[in-house]
Every structure is written in structure tokens, then in C-alpha cells.
N, C-alpha and C positions, 0 to 999 in steps of 0.2 A: 474460748470455745475451740473446739475441734471439729472441722468440716472435712469429709470426704466427698469429694464431688468427680463422678464417673459417668461413664457412657456404657452400658453393657445390656445385652438381653437376656441376662440371667437375674435381673431383678424383676420383681412383683410389684409389692408396695410397701410402704414404710411401716414398721411397727415402733409405736412410741412407747417407751418404757420410763415412766415417771420415778425418779430416784433422787435423793437427797445428795447432790454434788455442786461444786463451784464452778462447774463447766459444762458444757454442752458437747456431746458428741451429735454431728448430724451428717448424714450422707444425703445429697440430692442429686436427682437424677436429671441431668442438664439435657439430655436427648437422648432418645433410644436408638440404637445402631444395633442391626443384625449382620453378623459376620462369621465368617468360617472360624472353627475352633483350633485350627492350627496356631501353636503358642505364639508365634512370632507375629502372625497378622492379627491376633488377638491384643498382644501389646501394643502394636503400631496404633490401634484406634482408642486404646486406654488413655483415659484422662483422669488423673488422679491429683488431688492436692490435700495434703494433711496440714491443718492449721491448728496449733494448740495456743491457747490465750489463758493467763491467769489460772492455771491449775494449781489445786492446793490439794494435799492429801496427806494423811497421817496414818500410822499403824498403832495398835496398843500391845503393849507387853508388859506384864506384871501390873496391869491395873493402872498403868501410866502411859499416857499418849506420847508418842515419838513422831515428831515432824519428818515427812520424808520430801515432800515438793512444798514449795512456797511462791505462789505468784509466777509459775513457769509459763514461758511462750516460747514457740517455735514453729516453723512450717517447713514441712516436706513437701516436694513436687513430683510430678510424674518422673518415672524413671530413676529416682534418687536412690542411690545405695548407700546406706547409712549405717555408720559403725557406732554403736551406743557404748561407751566405756567409764570406768569409774572404779574405784576401790569396791572391793566387797561390801555388801550392805549399804551400799549409797541409794539404792531403790531403781535399778535397772530393771530386774525382773519384775518389780511393781508396776512399774511403768507399762509392761507389756500386759499385765493382767488386768490393769485398768482399761486399756484399749480393747482387750478381749470381754469386757464385761464380768471378769470374776471377782474384782474387787471395785468398791464404791468409794469414791472421795467424798468430802465432807458435806456439800450441799448444791442444789442446781437439778438439772434432769437431762437424760440421755435421750436422744432421737438417733435410733440406728436401724439400717436396712440389713435384716438378718440374710438376706441371699446373696450378699457379696461373697466372692470365692476368696476367703482369706486363710492361707496356709500357716499353721503354727508348728513350731518344732521346739518342744519343751526342753529346758536343761536336763532334767531326771527323765528318761524315756520309761513310761509305764506299760504296761501289757495292757492292751484294749481289744483283744481278740473277742468275736463275737460267740465263740464256744471253745471249750477245753481243746477239742480235737482240731481248731482252725490251723492252717498249714501256715508257711510264710507267703507262698504264692497266692492263696484265697486272699490273704489279708492285703497283698499289694493289690489286686484287682479292685478291693474296696476303694481305692482312691479315686476312682471314676465310677460312678453309680450306673453304669450302661447296661448292665444285667437287670437290675432293678427298674430302670426308665423301660426297658423293652418289654418287660413283664407288665407293666402298668398300661403301656400302650396297647398290648393284646388284650387285657382285660376290658380297656375302652372300647376297642373295635366290637369286643362280644357283646358289650352293653348297647352300642349304638345299633347294633342288628335286631335287637328286641325293644327299641323304644320307638315310638310313633310321635310323641310330643316334641313341637317343634321348639318350643323353650327348652326344654330338656336337651334337645340336641345341639343346640348352639352353644349350650354349656360345656357339653362333653367334647365338642369340636375345638372350643377355645382351649381345653386343657390338652387335647392332641397336639394343637399347634405348639402350645407351652413346651410339651414333652420333646417334640421334634426340635425345637430350637436348642433345648439342653442337650440332645443328642449330637447336634450339629456343633454346639460348643465343646463338647468332650471327644469331639472329632472320632464318632463311632467306628468309620472304616480305616482309620489309621492309628487307633489307641493300641492295637497289638505291637505293631512296630515300635511305637514309640516306648512301650513299656519294656519290650526287650532291648532296646539301646540304653535304657536307664539301668537294667539289671547287668547289662554286660559293662557299662562305664563305671557302675558302682563295684564291680567284681565280686556280685553275689553268684556264689557256685550253683550248679545245677541241683545237686543232691541238697543245699541248704532249702531251696524253694519247697521241698517235700516234708521238711521237719515242721514239728509243731512249733508255733510261736512261743511257746511257754518255755519250750527247751534250749532255745539258742542263747548265747552268750551277750553280754552287755555292749561289746563292740559289735556283734552282728545286729543287736536290736538297734542300735544307732544307725547302722548302715541301712536296714530294711525300714525304718521310719522315716529316715531321709528320701529314701527311694520313692515311698508312697506320696511323700509330699511333693516331690517333683512331678509326679505322675499325676496327682490330682488337678495340676493346671490351675494353680493359684494366681490372683491378679495382685495380691499383697504377700509377701512373705514375712512373717516375724520368726527370726531364727534365735534361740537362747543357747549360746555355746554351742555351734553345731559340729566342731571338730574334735569335741571331747570323744575319745575311745576310738577314733578312726586312724586307719593305718595311714602311711603316707601316700600311696597311689591313689586310694581311695579320695582321700584330701584334695589331691591334683586334680581328679575328674571334678570334683563340687566345685572347686576355685573357676575351673573352665566354664563349668555350666553357668555358675551365677554371674561370670563376666558377660555371658552373651544373654543373659535373662532381660527381657523388656517388661519392666513393671516396676513396683517399690519394693525394696528389701530394707529391713531394719532387723540389725544383727547385733547382738550382744556377744561380744567376743573377748578372750584375754588372749587369743592367738595372734600376735603382732604380724607375722608373715602372712596369714590369712586376710586380716584386715587390709594390709597393705596392697595385697592383690586384687581384693573385691570392691572396697568401698571408695567412695568419691566424696563423702561427707561425713564428718564425726560429731556427734553429740557427746558432751562431758558431763555426767552427773557429779555434781559437786556434793559430797555427802556433809561437809561442815556449813555450807552456805544454804542447802536444801534447794538448789538452782540446777538449770541445766543449761550449758553455753553451747553454741552451735559454730562450727569450724568448716569452711570449705577445703575439702581435701582428704586423704587417708591417714591412717594412725601417723605416718613419719612425717607428713606435712604438719598435722595437729601438733606433733611434739616441737617441731621446729619453731611454728607460730607461737605456740604456748611459752617456749623456752625466750622467745625475744619479747613476749609481753612482759612475763616475770622478770626479765632483766630491767627492762623500762620502769616496771613498777618499783622494782627494788632501787633502782636510782633516784626516782621520784620520792621515794620514803625516806632514803637517807639525807636527801636536800631537805625535805621537810622537817627532819630530826635535827638537822643543824640550823635551820631557821627558828624552831621551837626553842633550842637551847641558846640562840642569840637573843630572842624576845625576853626569855626568862632571866637571863643574865642582866637586860636594860632596866626590867622591871624592879628587880631584887635592887639594883644600883640606885635608881632613882624615885621609888616609892615613897621613901621617906624624906626626900629633899625638898627645896624650895617649891613656891608654886610652879615655876616653869618646868623643873624636872618631873615635879608630880603630874603635870599635863602630859608630858611626853611618857611617862609610864602609864597613864590612863589610855594613851593612843596605842601603846604597844599590846596592852591587854585585849583591847578591842581587835587588833590584829591577830593576837594568840587565839581568841574566842574563834575568830573566823578561820583562821587554821584549822582548829580542831574540828569544824563541821567539814573542812574538805580533806581531812586527814586518810592517807592511804593505809589500807589494812593489807599486810601480806597474807597469803594463804596459809593456813594452819596445817601443820604436817603432823602425821601420825606418829606418836611418840613410839620409839622402837628401843628394846633393851636387850642385849645379846643373851643368848641362854645356851649353855654347854649341856647337852644330854649326857647322863652317866650310866654306866652300867653297874649293876650289883656285883657281879662276879664274871671272869673270864669264862668261856667255854672251852670245851677240848679244840684240838687242832681241827677236826672235822666235825663241825656241829650238825650238819645235815648231810645225809648220803642217799642217793637214789639208785636203786639196783633193779634194772631190767623191768622197769615200771611199763606196764600196758594199761591203757585206760580209754574208753569211748562210752558215750550215754547209751549206745547198744553196739553189741559186736560186730555189727556190719559196717560201721562207720568208727574206726578207731582214730582217736586224736593223736597217739602216738604209741608206738610200739618198741618194747625193749629199751626205753629210755634210761641212761645212764649218766651220773654226773655227782662230784662232790662239790660242796660248798665249803671252802677252807675259812679259817678264823680271820676276821677283820678285813676280808675282801668286799668288794662291791660288784655284784653281779647282775648283770642286765639280762632281762629275758626277751627275745626278739622274735616276731613272727607276725603274720597276717590276723586280722580280726576273726576269730571264731578257730584258731589253731590251737587254743588249750593254753594261753598264758595265766589266766584268771584261774582256770580249772586246776593247773599245777600248784597254784598257792592254796586253793582250798584242799588240794589232796593232802598237803603238807601239813596243813592245820587239822587233819582228819575229818573234814566235813564231808568228804567223798572217800570210796574205798575202791582202790585200783582193782582191775580184773586179774592182772598178774603183777607178779613183782612185789617190792616193799620200799618204803621210806624210813630209814634210820634216823633217829633223833636222839643224841645222847642226853643222858640225864642232868647233865650241866647247861644245856641248851635251853635259854629262856626266850620265848618268842613272843613278838607283839606285831600283831597283823592289822594293817591300814586296809580296810575292804573299800570298795567305791559305795556301798550302800551305807556306809558310817554305822555298822552295827554295834559299835562299843558305846553309841550315846544314847541317852535317854531323854526322848524329846519332851517329855512332859516335866522334866527337871530344869532349873536354869543353869546357864554356865558354871557358875560357881558351886551348884549341888553336884554337878557332874563329876567335881573333884573332891568330894567329901571324904571317899574311901581311900585317899592317899595319906591321911594324918598330918596334913601340913596346915599352917596357920594361914589365915586370910591374906596377910600381907605377902607370904611366900607364894601361894597362888597369884596374888595379883601381879607380882613380879615376873613371874613365869608366863602369864598371860599376855603381859605386855610385850613379850619377845614375839608373840603371835598377833600382835596388834589389836589386843583388847585393852580397853582403858576405862577409867571412870565408871559409870553405871551399866557399861555393856555387860558386865559379869552377871547382872541381875535379870539379863533377857533369858526367856525360856528357848530352849533349842528349836522348838517347833516354830518359832516366827523369825529364825535365822535364814538367811540367803543360803543356797548352796556352798558359796564360797566361804560364809562365816561357819557353816557346820563343818567344811573342811578343815579349817583352821582350828576349831575345838577338838576334831578328832586327832588331830596331828598333835597338839598340845597334850592331849591326854596320853598318847603314846610315847612320848618325849619322858613322861614322868614315870614311867613302869620300871624302868631300869632293865630293860631286858638287853641281853647280847645279841640278839639276832631279831631283824627288822625284816618283813615282808611288806612290800609297798606296792599297791595296786593303783595305777595312775594317780599318786598324790598331788598333783599341780592341777587336775581338772577343776574348774570353777573359780581357780586362783587370778588375781589380775598381776600382771607381771612384775610390779614391786614387790608384791608379798610372794611370788614365786622365787625371786632373789633371795630375800630375807629367808624363807624356808629352807632353800636349797643351802644357804650358808650355815643355817642350823645343823643339817644332816650331812654336810661335808665335813665337819669336825667330829662326827661320831666315830668312837674307837671300835664299836661291834662290827658283826657281819650284816651285811645288807643284799636282800634280793628284790630287785626292782622290776617291776612292770611300767613303762613309760612311753609314750611316743613324743614326749616334749624333750627333744634333743638338746636345746639351750639347757634346761635342767639337769639332763643326764652327764653333759659335758662339764658343768660346774661341780657336780659330786664327786668328779674324778674316778669314774668307774673303772673297774680293772678288767674284767672279762666279761664276755656276752655268751649266753646260751641261744643256739639258733634251733628254734622249732619248726617243723615237728622232727628234723633230723635229729637233734639232740647234741649236734656238734658244739664244742667249746672251743672259743677262739678270742684273742686279745681284742679289746674295744676297739674299735674304728669307726668313726662317724659315717664315713663314705659306705662302708659295708652295710651299715644299718639302712641308710637311705635307698641303697640299690639291692636290698635284699631279696626281693621278688626275683631278680635275675640269678641268683645264687642257688635259691632252691631247685632241685633236680624234679621238674615237673614235665610231663610229656605234654607239650603244647598241641601237639596233632590230635592225640586222644580228646584233649579238652575241646578244641574246635569243632571235632566230630560230634561230641555229646551236646554242644549246643545247636549245632546244625539239626540234631535229632530233636532237640526241645523245641526248637521254632518249628519244625514240621509236625509234632505231634500233640505237644502240651497244651500250646496255646488255643488252638481251635477246640478243645474239648472243654474249655472253660468258660465260654462266651455262649 
């Protein structure tokens, strides 16, 4: 069973939802406490326990059930910061969807209080604007329903003024008290300053706040979605790959924020640095065993403990193997001897049978085969040339102006810049998906481009993995061999893309690109959603690629392993040799007018906020 136990004035009554699942989710109100909406004071009074017992769940793919969890049990306590790790497709996001009520395990019932303030950051950020014209700032304000609550309060006071019935009046006053408690919870009077601090900490520029939500970049959407989540003042956070797309400065702010957060955090992440900085407990989702193991400590400690356990298990396994061989030798020698020897053989058979029941099974490893990417033909010495490129989604807010650079054959060029500076946009301009305001991009007739987009546009979600490779004219065994290098084996290839985890989809997309024979690759955050081991394997594949590569990535370990030659600094357009330290401190290298920036923030604080509440 899964129990959430809490004290909070944000609760009303329980909603009981009968469903067929093998566990129960129950949220019990142990005592009602009324408290200030200050985040720290709320968290200090919050008491939460998550206990999951005997969870079993499966998903269906190609008319075949595939087990995800089988008899899983674990407990999460108040203020726990838990990292959830495992290979792609192990069921990490599935676990979140079960907790959120989006997926239903196999049998049982759910008792769930729908009023708990649970914050969820999905792996794939979707637009959820209330209207086509909704701005980023309006979207952020929705994190706390203060405006809506105050409107409800005003309406209730108007109703009371015209109500004489005593019973009705009691009912309305009860609603008024409830709304006032919620306004206190959301800290009505301090909410403005809280939001401003989050906006500043997340480095969301003032000009971004006025943009329509639908027009901002993937990295900006990640920033804004995370900012809204923090502002919503959640009691429990479910974070699915929260550092995807984020620049280094924003990531540092989030790390510090979460380290000081009082409440439960469950975070799925393949960002080792992030996990080590934030988490204090680790859940390992074992894909092979359909089980979850819990470790005290962050990712680094988990790896140390697991390594020690694996070593001890390996030694015990080897000892058992030696004992088994010894017993088999005695049995073979004495089984056909006299009565005394035959009895010895029977005794050893019993010992062998007992040993079989206690036999250690070593963890199965994903099979991996090396794959070398080939190019169909070499390009000219300058496959892509950018001439005086000027672009912006409107002429008042240009991303870059008179941008010039050459991409030389065989080099690996890293595109560096803050979220929203136009890194993905540059790749889309090269692909011809966008048209520059001025200037041009020259692509020679011998330049064959393969583009890895964050949205995985090259995949057909309605087809299986195998069917997605039908147009390459390869035999099944050839496709299987290639997919093995991207960690797909056995019946995996018959899964439909639509049921794959984001990490598995990324691997399929990367595998598809590897077969194109293109001599020029455009890679937009290729390691997002991938577990650390897969990142290493993928980087080895691309490191040996003999063509030209233009890369957008915040994963510096991946970048280092690629042997990047040069980097393009946006928005200035300056080209320099690759230096990890320069990337990490890039914010200090850009020529920004900090004084003007601070003045703009002061103006925003004085004028913009007050007009929206």
C-alpha cells in the first residue's frame, strides 16, 4: 500500500476512487493545523510519509503485457530528497504516473486526497497556456491562484449581503473561511516578492515575461515551467529530468533552492552532478528484476555501496561455482560405485540440490555491440557557411545580428549560450525550417545533413522500432545488430514508439540518424533523457564519427568525450577553441550591461507586478 500522511489546512475531504490495482494509495489527515503560508514555516509543520508495499504494474505493447514492477515495497519519509535512477525504460516515469493517478496498476483501489499541493515537472514540457495570447508572466502568476481566490471572495461577500437565510449564511461563511485559509497558505501579501525572487534566480529576463508562452524556446519553457512549480509552493515535488535544457547558472540556482526546500522531493534524473548535490536517498529501478532497491545516500554513495555489494555477490557466486563443481565431481566419481560410495554420492546430490535453491544470480547486463557510423560521401571543405545572418521572432527582439561563421569539414563545433539565446533556432535555420530576416546560410550540394531534434520529429510513434527502420533497406539481422549498439535487444524492437520512455525514444532517434550516411550532423541536446551509461556508449559512437558535427549540449562530460574542436559563442558569434572552463563561466564573458539590466528589474518590480494582481 501507499500511504501519504500529512497535516495541512489545504485539505477538505477525501475522494475515494475505486480502481483495479494491487495496492492502495491513501492519504490520511492526522490532525488539522493552520499555519502561515511562508514556505519554510509550512514545511516545518508538514509531516509526510510515503509507504509503498507490494506494488505490481505492467504496460501493454504490441498486444503483449510487459511487467514493470512486481511486488515493490519502499518508504519515503518527511523531508526526504530522493533520486530515482535506472536505465531507460526501467519504469521511472511510469512510477510517477502511477503516483499521479495517470496510470492504473493491475488490481486494488485508490483512496486519494485530491487537495494535496503536489507539484509535478514532466520530462517533456508541454504548452498549457489558457489562451493563445497568454504571456509568460501571466502563466507564472497562475502558479498561485490568488487572483481567482480573491474574485471568489468578493462574489461571496456580494451574495452574503443579499442573503437572509441563517443556514445559507453559515454555508457561505464556511466557504469564506476556507478561501482565507488558502490565501494565507499562498502567502497573499508576500507572493509578489517570492515570485520576483524566483524570476531573478532563474534568470528569466524581463523581456521574456512579455512574450507569448507559445513562442519561447525549449530551454526557456523548461525554465518557466520550473519557476511556476517553485512559485506554486508544493508540499511534494515530483521532478522528471529537471535539468534537461537548462543552462549552468539556472541549474546552480535550482540546486541551491532544492537543497533548502523543506518537503518531499522525488526526482528522476540522469544528471549525476545534480543528484549528488540535491538527493540524500536513492531508489534504483531494476529493469531486469522489475524491482526497486532503496539506498541511503546520494548517487555517489549509491555507486559505492552498490559496487561493494556487487563485489561481495561476485565473490559468493564464484565460491558457489567452485562448490558446485566439487559436488558434481564427487557425484560423477561415486554414483556408480559400491553401496558406501553410492551413499556418499546421494548425500552430495542433496547438498547440490540445496545449493541450487540458494544460488546467487548475478545482475544481467545490457548487451552492447560497437557500431561505427559511416558516411556515404565526403563533403566539400566548407559544408555550411553562415553569412551576415540576422534573425528574431520579431524585429524588436533580435536573437542575433550579422552572424558569420564557417563550419569546416570533419570538425566538431559546440554552440554555446544561455537558454533562449537561439541555439536551437540556429539549427532550425540551417535546416530551412525558419527564414532569416537578413543574410543567408550556404549549404553545398555535397552536404548531407541529419538533424537530431529534441522533439524526435524523425520518428513515427504509431510504428514499432523495427518498422521505423524499414526504409533503410536492411535485413532484420542487420537492424538488430545496429540497434544492439543502442541497447535494444530481443523483443524490444517490436515495441511501438508511442509506449517507449523519453530515453528509449532518444536512443531510437539517434540510431536512425546513425544509419543515414549523412556527412554532417546537427545534434540538439542528444543526451537529454539518457542514463549515464547510455550517454557514455552514445558518446563513443559519435566520437568516432568522421563527418562534421554541430552540437548543442549542456552536458559537458558528453562534450568532453566527443573531442569538440571549436565553439561558437552566441549571441556575439565569436568562434574560439573549445575550453570547458570558458563554457562554465560563459555568462561572465558576454558583454552585458549589468547596470541597465538592474535598472530594468527595478522598474519591473515597481510597475509590472502591481498591475497584475
